[in-house]
C-alpha atoms as a printed R data frame, in Angstrom:
    type eleno elety resid chain resno      x       y       z
1   ATOM     1    CA   UNK     A     1 65.398 109.765  72.386
2   ATOM     2    CA   UNK     A     2 67.674 112.417  70.895
3   ATOM     3    CA   UNK     A     3 66.738 115.025  68.266
4   ATOM     4    CA   UNK     A     4 69.775 116.376  66.363
5   ATOM     5    CA   UNK     A     5 70.058 119.921  64.987
6   ATOM     6    CA   UNK     A     6 73.469 119.966  63.283
7   ATOM     7    CA   UNK     A     7 72.382 122.674  60.832
8   ATOM     8    CA   UNK     A     8 71.042 125.017  63.530
9   ATOM     9    CA   UNK     A     9 67.676 126.722  63.400
10  ATOM    10    CA   UNK     A    10 65.883 128.887  60.861
11  ATOM    11    CA   UNK     A    11 64.440 132.274  61.723
12  ATOM    12    CA   UNK     A    12 61.105 132.093  63.535
13  ATOM    13    CA   UNK     A    13 59.710 129.236  65.591
14  ATOM    14    CA   UNK     A    14 61.296 125.794  65.211
15  ATOM    15    CA   UNK     A    15 59.054 123.058  66.646
16  ATOM    16    CA   UNK     A    16 60.957 120.186  68.274
17  ATOM    17    CA   UNK     A    17 58.263 118.312  70.205
18  ATOM    18    CA   UNK     A    18 54.485 118.268  69.639
19  ATOM    19    CA   UNK     A    19 52.361 116.951  72.499
20  ATOM    20    CA   UNK     A    20 49.292 116.841  70.245
21  ATOM    21    CA   UNK     A    21 51.077 114.566  67.774
22  ATOM    22    CA   UNK     A    22 54.014 112.182  67.929
23  ATOM    23    CA   UNK     A    23 55.236 113.404  71.330
24  ATOM    24    CA   UNK     A    24 52.066 112.971  73.371
25  ATOM    25    CA   UNK     A    25 53.911 110.839  75.966
26  ATOM    26    CA   UNK     A    26 56.278 113.759  76.722
27  ATOM    27    CA   UNK     A    27 53.235 115.983  77.481
28  ATOM    28    CA   UNK     A    28 54.951 119.195  76.311
29  ATOM    29    CA   UNK     A    29 55.454 121.306  73.217
30  ATOM    30    CA   UNK     A    30 59.065 122.458  72.998
31  ATOM    31    CA   UNK     A    31 60.666 124.660  70.375
32  ATOM    32    CA   UNK     A    32 63.376 127.202  69.662
33  ATOM    33    CA   UNK     A    33 62.549 130.728  68.516
34  ATOM    34    CA   UNK     A    34 65.162 132.638  66.505
35  ATOM    35    CA   UNK     A    35 64.615 136.364  66.002
36  ATOM    36    CA   UNK     A    36 66.599 139.043  64.202
37  ATOM    37    CA   UNK     A    37 66.274 142.753  64.981
38  ATOM    38    CA   UNK     A    38 62.706 143.955  64.325
39  ATOM    39    CA   UNK     A    39 61.286 140.484  63.759
40  ATOM    40    CA   UNK     A    40 58.248 139.557  65.859
41  ATOM    41    CA   UNK     A    41 56.486 136.362  66.897
42  ATOM    42    CA   UNK     A    42 53.177 135.914  68.713
43  ATOM    43    CA   UNK     A    43 52.357 132.824  70.781
44  ATOM    44    CA   UNK     A    44 48.628 132.460  71.456
45  ATOM    45    CA   UNK     A    45 48.165 128.709  71.992
46  ATOM    46    CA   UNK     A    46 45.508 127.842  74.555
47  ATOM    47    CA   UNK     A    47 48.139 126.270  76.777
48  ATOM    48    CA   UNK     A    48 50.335 127.336  79.644
49  ATOM    49    CA   UNK     A    49 53.499 128.905  78.225
50  ATOM    50    CA   UNK     A    50 57.044 129.453  79.480
51  ATOM    51    CA   UNK     A    51 59.385 131.648  77.411
52  ATOM    52    CA   UNK     A    52 63.095 131.535  78.338
53  ATOM    53    CA   UNK     A    53 65.765 133.797  76.823
54  ATOM    54    CA   UNK     A    54 68.916 131.844  75.943
55  ATOM    55    CA   UNK     A    55 70.784 134.867  74.578
56  ATOM    56    CA   UNK     A    56 70.134 138.177  72.850
57  ATOM    57    CA   UNK     A    57 67.752 141.049  73.567
58  ATOM    58    CA   UNK     A    58 63.980 141.083  72.997
59  ATOM    59    CA   UNK     A    59 60.833 142.913  74.015
60  ATOM    60    CA   UNK     A    60 58.152 140.801  75.692
61  ATOM    61    CA   UNK     A    61 54.501 141.947  75.624
62  ATOM    62    CA   UNK     A    62 51.586 140.272  77.432
63  ATOM    63    CA   UNK     A    63 48.242 141.587  78.667
64  ATOM    64    CA   UNK     A    64 48.999 145.285  79.266
65  ATOM    65    CA   UNK     A    65 52.658 144.698  80.125
66  ATOM    66    CA   UNK     A    66 55.837 145.302  78.095
67  ATOM    67    CA   UNK     A    67 59.430 144.802  79.107
68  ATOM    68    CA   UNK     A    68 62.833 144.481  77.460
69  ATOM    69    CA   UNK     A    69 65.068 141.611  78.571
70  ATOM    70    CA   UNK     A    70 68.722 140.991  77.669
71  ATOM    71    CA   UNK     A    71 71.170 138.116  78.156
72  ATOM    72    CA   UNK     A    72 74.684 137.935  76.804
73  ATOM    73    CA   UNK     A    73 75.649 134.332  77.609
74  ATOM    74    CA   UNK     A    74 73.799 131.196  78.661
75  ATOM    75    CA   UNK     A    75 76.957 130.072  80.445
76  ATOM    76    CA   UNK     A    76 77.775 133.213  82.417
77  ATOM    77    CA   UNK     A    77 74.471 135.127  82.751
78  ATOM    78    CA   UNK     A    78 71.310 134.080  84.555
79  ATOM    79    CA   UNK     A    79 68.044 133.408  82.678
80  ATOM    80    CA   UNK     A    80 64.922 135.519  82.231
81  ATOM    81    CA   UNK     A    81 61.676 133.532  81.926
82  ATOM    82    CA   UNK     A    82 58.073 134.594  81.370
83  ATOM    83    CA   UNK     A    83 55.360 132.146  82.560
84  ATOM    84    CA   UNK     A    84 51.743 132.785  81.555
85  ATOM    85    CA   UNK     A    85 48.456 130.825  81.735
86  ATOM    86    CA   UNK     A    86 46.529 129.489  78.757
87  ATOM    87    CA   UNK     A    87 44.362 132.614  78.526
88  ATOM    88    CA   UNK     A    88 47.337 134.946  77.998
89  ATOM    89    CA   UNK     A    89 49.164 135.448  74.725
90  ATOM    90    CA   UNK     A    90 52.742 136.629  74.376
91  ATOM    91    CA   UNK     A    91 54.350 138.787  71.646
92  ATOM    92    CA   UNK     A    92 58.128 138.648  71.302
93  ATOM    93    CA   UNK     A    93 60.020 141.240  69.244
94  ATOM    94    CA   UNK     A    94 63.723 140.986  68.448
95  ATOM    95    CA   UNK     A    95 66.005 143.881  69.376
96  ATOM    96    CA   UNK     A    96 69.470 142.315  69.030
97  ATOM    97    CA   UNK     A    97 70.678 141.125  65.620
98  ATOM    98    CA   UNK     A    98 70.435 137.542  66.889
99  ATOM    99    CA   UNK     A    99 68.271 136.304  69.766
100 ATOM   100    CA   UNK     A   100 67.354 132.765  70.732
101 ATOM   101    CA   UNK     A   101 64.544 131.705  73.060
102 ATOM   102    CA   UNK     A   102 63.123 128.386  74.215
103 ATOM   103    CA   UNK     A   103 59.325 128.139  74.240
104 ATOM   104    CA   UNK     A   104 57.555 125.476  76.305
105 ATOM   105    CA   UNK     A   105 53.797 124.811  76.306
106 ATOM   106    CA   UNK     A   106 51.484 122.348  78.047
107 ATOM   107    CA   UNK     A   107 47.869 121.882  79.052
108 ATOM   108    CA   UNK     A   108 46.983 123.501  82.353
109 ATOM   109    CA   UNK     A   109 43.396 124.538  83.183
110 ATOM   110    CA   UNK     A   110 44.516 126.648  86.127
111 ATOM   111    CA   UNK     A   111 44.457 130.397  85.551
112 ATOM   112    CA   UNK     A   112 47.108 132.415  87.368
113 ATOM   113    CA   UNK     A   113 48.808 135.798  87.262
114 ATOM   114    CA   UNK     A   114 51.564 135.921  84.626
115 ATOM   115    CA   UNK     A   115 55.023 136.031  86.199
116 ATOM   116    CA   UNK     A   116 58.306 137.303  84.792
117 ATOM   117    CA   UNK     A   117 61.159 135.538  86.569
118 ATOM   118    CA   UNK     A   118 64.094 137.942  86.358
119 ATOM   119    CA   UNK     A   119 67.774 137.070  86.171
120 ATOM   120    CA   UNK     A   120 68.023 137.901  89.887
121 ATOM   121    CA   UNK     A   121 65.282 135.525  91.006
122 ATOM   122    CA   UNK     A   122 66.519 132.071  90.002
123 ATOM   123    CA   UNK     A   123 68.049 129.898  92.751
124 ATOM   124    CA   UNK     A   124 71.754 129.341  92.079
125 ATOM   125    CA   UNK     A   125 73.527 126.293  93.553
126 ATOM   126    CA   UNK     A   126 77.013 124.890  93.148
127 ATOM   127    CA   UNK     A   127 76.274 121.168  93.446
128 ATOM   128    CA   UNK     A   128 78.625 118.238  93.823
129 ATOM   129    CA   UNK     A   129 81.521 120.115  95.326
130 ATOM   130    CA   UNK     A   130 83.460 118.015  97.815
131 ATOM   131    CA   UNK     A   131 81.857 114.755  96.695
132 ATOM   132    CA   UNK     A   132 83.018 112.014  94.303
133 ATOM   133    CA   UNK     A   133 86.440 113.667  94.046
134 ATOM   134    CA   UNK     A   134 84.644 116.736  92.649
135 ATOM   135    CA   UNK     A   135 83.748 114.897  89.427
136 ATOM   136    CA   UNK     A   136 80.136 116.090  89.648
137 ATOM   137    CA   UNK     A   137 80.692 119.814  90.339
138 ATOM   138    CA   UNK     A   138 78.248 121.953  88.331
139 ATOM   139    CA   UNK     A   139 76.094 125.079  88.527
140 ATOM   140    CA   UNK     A   140 72.329 124.527  88.870
141 ATOM   141    CA   UNK     A   141 69.911 127.416  88.213
142 ATOM   142    CA   UNK     A   142 66.337 126.643  89.310
143 ATOM   143    CA   UNK     A   143 63.697 128.988  87.872
144 ATOM   144    CA   UNK     A   144 60.489 127.198  88.885
145 ATOM   145    CA   UNK     A   145 59.716 124.246  91.136
146 ATOM   146    CA   UNK     A   146 56.963 123.418  93.633
147 ATOM   147    CA   UNK     A   147 58.693 125.467  96.349
148 ATOM   148    CA   UNK     A   148 58.538 128.540  94.088
149 ATOM   149    CA   UNK     A   149 55.112 128.112  92.450
150 ATOM   150    CA   UNK     A   150 52.300 125.579  92.528
151 ATOM   151    CA   UNK     A   151 50.466 127.301  89.646
152 ATOM   152    CA   UNK     A   152 52.651 125.983  86.849
153 ATOM   153    CA   UNK     A   153 52.774 122.479  85.381
154 ATOM   154    CA   UNK     A   154 56.477 123.061  84.667
155 ATOM   155    CA   UNK     A   155 59.613 122.569  86.728
156 ATOM   156    CA   UNK     A   156 62.250 124.532  84.860
157 ATOM   157    CA   UNK     A   157 65.909 125.406  85.166
158 ATOM   158    CA   UNK     A   158 69.422 125.198  83.726
159 ATOM   159    CA   UNK     A   159 72.637 123.311  84.438
160 ATOM   160    CA   UNK     A   160 76.144 124.379  83.468
161 ATOM   161    CA   UNK     A   161 78.718 121.597  83.437
162 ATOM   162    CA   UNK     A   162 82.316 122.374  84.108
163 ATOM   163    CA   UNK     A   163 84.427 120.637  81.426
164 ATOM   164    CA   UNK     A   164 84.879 116.949  82.139
165 ATOM   165    CA   UNK     A   165 82.274 116.921  84.932
166 ATOM   166    CA   UNK     A   166 79.127 114.862  85.452
167 ATOM   167    CA   UNK     A   167 75.511 115.745  86.227
168 ATOM   168    CA   UNK     A   168 72.650 113.529  87.320
169 ATOM   169    CA   UNK     A   169 74.912 111.042  89.089
170 ATOM   170    CA   UNK     A   170 74.309 108.910  91.114
171 ATOM   171    CA   UNK     A   171 71.928 107.790  88.363
172 ATOM   172    CA   UNK     A   172 68.358 108.897  88.958
173 ATOM   173    CA   UNK     A   173 64.922 108.739  87.390
174 ATOM   174    CA   UNK     A   174 61.412 110.079  88.071
175 ATOM   175    CA   UNK     A   175 57.788 109.475  87.136
176 ATOM   176    CA   UNK     A   176 57.485 112.721  85.162
177 ATOM   177    CA   UNK     A   177 58.597 113.263  81.541
178 ATOM   178    CA   UNK     A   178 61.471 115.687  80.922
179 ATOM   179    CA   UNK     A   179 63.198 117.531  78.090
180 ATOM   180    CA   UNK     A   180 66.897 118.517  77.924
181 ATOM   181    CA   UNK     A   181 68.215 121.121  75.450
182 ATOM   182    CA   UNK     A   182 72.002 121.441  75.007
183 ATOM   183    CA   UNK     A   183 74.668 124.006  74.150
184 ATOM   184    CA   UNK     A   184 78.403 123.353  74.036
185 ATOM   185    CA   UNK     A   185 81.278 125.826  74.379
186 ATOM   186    CA   UNK     A   186 83.258 125.685  72.144
187 ATOM   187    CA   UNK     A   187 80.423 124.559  69.872
188 ATOM   188    CA   UNK     A   188 82.340 121.628  68.348
189 ATOM   189    CA   UNK     A   189 82.403 119.868  71.748
190 ATOM   190    CA   UNK     A   190 80.353 116.927  72.912
191 ATOM   191    CA   UNK     A   191 79.045 115.144  75.976
192 ATOM   192    CA   UNK     A   192 77.739 111.681  76.699
193 ATOM   193    CA   UNK     A   193 74.416 110.646  78.225
194 ATOM   194    CA   UNK     A   194 73.393 107.265  79.628
195 ATOM   195    CA   UNK     A   195 69.715 107.139  78.714
196 ATOM   196    CA   UNK     A   196 68.388 103.963  80.255
197 ATOM   197    CA   UNK     A   197 70.643 101.232  78.846
198 ATOM   198    CA   UNK     A   198 71.739 103.278  75.822
199 ATOM   199    CA   UNK     A   199 74.640 105.676  75.306
200 ATOM   200    CA   UNK     A   200 73.867 108.972  73.542
201 ATOM   201    CA   UNK     A   201 76.343 111.508  72.095
202 ATOM   202    CA   UNK     A   202 75.320 115.071  72.978
203 ATOM   203    CA   UNK     A   203 76.175 117.947  70.637
204 ATOM   204    CA   UNK     A   204 75.403 121.640  70.276
205 ATOM   205    CA   UNK     A   205 71.647 122.363  69.796
206 ATOM   206    CA   UNK     A   206 70.589 118.768  70.551
207 ATOM   207    CA   UNK     A   207 67.333 118.011  72.373
208 ATOM   208    CA   UNK     A   208 66.691 114.851  74.383
209 ATOM   209    CA   UNK     A   209 63.277 113.486  75.360
210 ATOM   210    CA   UNK     A   210 63.431 111.622  78.664
211 ATOM   211    CA   UNK     A   211 60.515 109.305  79.278
212 ATOM   212    CA   UNK     A   212 59.258 108.478  82.777
213 ATOM   213    CA   UNK     A   213 61.404 106.246  84.986
214 ATOM   214    CA   UNK     A   214 64.428 106.239  82.651
215 ATOM   215    CA   UNK     A   215 67.805 107.018  84.259
216 ATOM   216    CA   UNK     A   216 69.803 109.846  82.674
217 ATOM   217    CA   UNK     A   217 73.279 110.698  84.073
218 ATOM   218    CA   UNK     A   218 75.650 112.589  81.736
219 ATOM   219    CA   UNK     A   219 79.170 113.964  81.373
220 ATOM   220    CA   UNK     A   220 80.843 116.757  79.399
221 ATOM   221    CA   UNK     A   221 84.021 116.096  77.432
222 ATOM   222    CA   UNK     A   222 87.242 117.587  78.858
223 ATOM   223    CA   UNK     A   223 87.811 121.176  77.658
224 ATOM   224    CA   UNK     A   224 84.154 121.773  76.768
225 ATOM   225    CA   UNK     A   225 81.571 123.506  78.944
226 ATOM   226    CA   UNK     A   226 78.139 121.928  78.520
227 ATOM   227    CA   UNK     A   227 74.913 123.849  79.171
228 ATOM   228    CA   UNK     A   228 71.498 122.258  79.278
229 ATOM   229    CA   UNK     A   229 68.014 123.611  79.843
230 ATOM   230    CA   UNK     A   230 65.776 121.138  81.673
231 ATOM   231    CA   UNK     A   231 62.001 121.176  81.852
232 ATOM   232    CA   UNK     A   232 59.933 118.600  83.728
233 ATOM   233    CA   UNK     A   233 56.196 118.287  83.277
234 ATOM   234    CA   UNK     A   234 54.449 117.802  86.643
235 ATOM   235    CA   UNK     A   235 51.796 115.054  86.624
236 ATOM   236    CA   UNK     A   236 48.329 115.692  88.028
237 ATOM   237    CA   UNK     A   237 48.469 114.688  91.691
238 ATOM   238    CA   UNK     A   238 52.144 113.774  91.312
239 ATOM   239    CA   UNK     A   239 54.379 116.826  90.851
240 ATOM   240    CA   UNK     A   240 58.138 116.401  90.683
241 ATOM   241    CA   UNK     A   241 59.695 116.819  94.127
242 ATOM   242    CA   UNK     A   242 62.657 114.417  94.395
243 ATOM   243    CA   UNK     A   243 64.077 111.751  92.064
244 ATOM   244    CA   UNK     A   244 64.551 108.032  92.636
245 ATOM   245    CA   UNK     A   245 68.248 107.067  92.772
246 ATOM   246    CA   UNK     A   246 69.751 103.763  91.683
247 ATOM   247    CA   UNK     A   247 70.775 102.195  94.973
248 ATOM   248    CA   UNK     A   248 73.873 100.510  93.574
249 ATOM   249    CA   UNK     A   249 75.593 103.853  92.953
250 ATOM   250    CA   UNK     A   250 74.631 105.806  96.074
251 ATOM   251    CA   UNK     A   251 77.806 104.741  97.887
252 ATOM   252    CA   UNK     A   252 79.884 107.291  95.939
253 ATOM   253    CA   UNK     A   253 78.288 110.171  97.862
254 ATOM   254    CA   UNK     A   254 79.031 108.775 101.330
255 ATOM   255    CA   UNK     A   255 81.446 110.971 103.337
256 ATOM   256    CA   UNK     A   256 83.694 107.931 103.946
257 ATOM   257    CA   UNK     A   257 83.557 106.624 100.347
258 ATOM   258    CA   UNK     A   258 86.920 105.265  99.182
259 ATOM   259    CA   UNK     A   259 87.365 105.989  95.488
260 ATOM   260    CA   UNK     A   260 90.412 104.670  93.612
261 ATOM   261    CA   UNK     A   261 93.289 105.508  93.788
262 ATOM   262    CA   UNK     A   262 92.565 106.363  97.428
263 ATOM   263    CA   UNK     A   263 93.215 103.495  99.835
264 ATOM   264    CA   UNK     A   264 91.449 102.489 103.031
């Protein structure tokens, strides 16, 4: 299911999914926070929280800690993310004239030490190079997964599509619900997503809810870089580790795959 935001976001917190209401099956609250210079927002929900800076400059305050984080570009710069347990609140104060953050929340009874994942700590991978005639080459930035932390209920990261390239192919699915949040550069661009048996047009500031066991490969239009933030909600006793691939498409990754117009 796609949620369109053609008019952008107002200042303050913009709720996109609500796990206590209509989005209970997605198991996560997700929203976008817009802050101007000097504006402040406090998040005190009794849920685990992850706060990711998309761009701008803000001050984060939690417990007895304060720090200033800055990011110029979601395409070219690496993310900063603060992850805190349900017992810890977060205050966010804008420094730049325009800052945008993604805020994710979910139930998690486990108490753990808050962790600020710096722009130097995420795992950067260039995936897809040398396979499928390089049609799936993209940059993957993993912030949290089970190899990094077992405290969080979130798996969280970012993908940056090169123009005209695919992600999530061969088609895959998983038991856990997921959210995608998109940016396009230039902003009038678009991408396409195969969500189950449906085709979805992806535009700047769109959010997609991906329900369990639904395949979701996607492609960016030529000329347009496509960024997306992805957040998966681990299930109790069944955290996300690896996806399930559609067998019929796995042949494209074989070292000896013959892809037209190549000949045997």
